[in-house]
C-alpha positions in Angstrom: 36.2 -22.3 -72.1 34.4 -25.5 -73.0 31.3 -26.3 -71.0 31.1 -29.1 -68.5 29.4 -32.4 -69.1 25.6 -31.9 -68.6 25.6 -28.2 -69.6 23.4 -28.5 -72.6 20.8 -26.6 -74.7 17.9 -28.1 -76.6 18.4 -27.6 -80.3 16.3 -28.9 -83.2 18.5 -31.2 -85.3 17.9 -33.6 -88.2 18.4 -37.3 -87.2 19.7 -39.2 -90.2 17.6 -42.2 -91.3 20.3 -44.8 -90.3 20.3 -43.3 -86.7 16.5 -43.1 -86.5 14.5 -45.9 -84.9 11.9 -45.5 -87.7 14.5 -45.9 -90.5 13.5 -42.4 -91.8 15.2 -39.1 -91.3 13.4 -36.9 -88.8 13.7 -33.6 -86.9 13.9 -33.8 -83.1 15.0 -31.5 -80.2 18.2 -32.9 -78.8 20.6 -31.9 -76.0 23.7 -30.3 -77.5 26.7 -29.0 -75.5 25.9 -25.4 -74.7 29.2 -24.0 -75.9 28.8 -25.4 -79.4 25.0 -25.2 -79.6 25.1 -21.9 -81.6 27.4 -23.5 -84.2 25.2 -26.7 -84.4 22.1 -24.5 -84.8 23.6 -22.4 -87.6 24.7 -25.5 -89.5 21.3 -27.0 -89.2 19.6 -23.7 -90.3 22.0 -23.6 -93.3 21.0 -27.1 -94.3 24.2 -28.8 -93.3 23.3 -32.1 -91.6 25.3 -33.9 -89.0 25.5 -37.2 -87.2 26.8 -36.0 -83.8 28.8 -33.5 -81.8 30.8 -33.0 -78.6 32.7 -29.9 -77.4 35.4 -32.1 -75.8 34.7 -30.6 -72.3 38.3 -29.2 -72.1 39.8 -32.7 -72.2 40.1 -33.1 -76.0 39.3 -31.2 -79.1 35.6 -30.7 -79.9 34.1 -32.1 -83.0 31.0 -32.0 -85.2 30.5 -35.1 -87.4 28.8 -34.1 -90.6 26.4 -36.5 -92.4 28.6 -36.6 -95.5 31.6 -38.0 -93.5 33.5 -34.8 -92.9 34.5 -33.8 -89.4 34.6 -30.2 -88.1 37.2 -29.9 -85.3 36.7 -27.3 -82.6 39.7 -26.0 -80.9 39.4 -23.7 -77.9 41.5 -20.5 -77.8 44.3 -20.5 -75.2 43.0 -19.0 -72.0 39.4 -19.5 -73.0 
């Protein structure tokens, strides 16, 4: 089951330069939906940078937007 809005974990993520107020890429601890936080953390540890993420909260498919323009879609298993 996807988590509810507000159920988050702090994860260290890379903020791309175009989304950073300083104009330079930087690392920052951000709130990530708890149910996808392990995926986001693993991607960051593996050097795969992203622009944003949302689990969908059971209303739509979740997604992780990668910095290179690709999108990872996250689909919940039926009954989960």
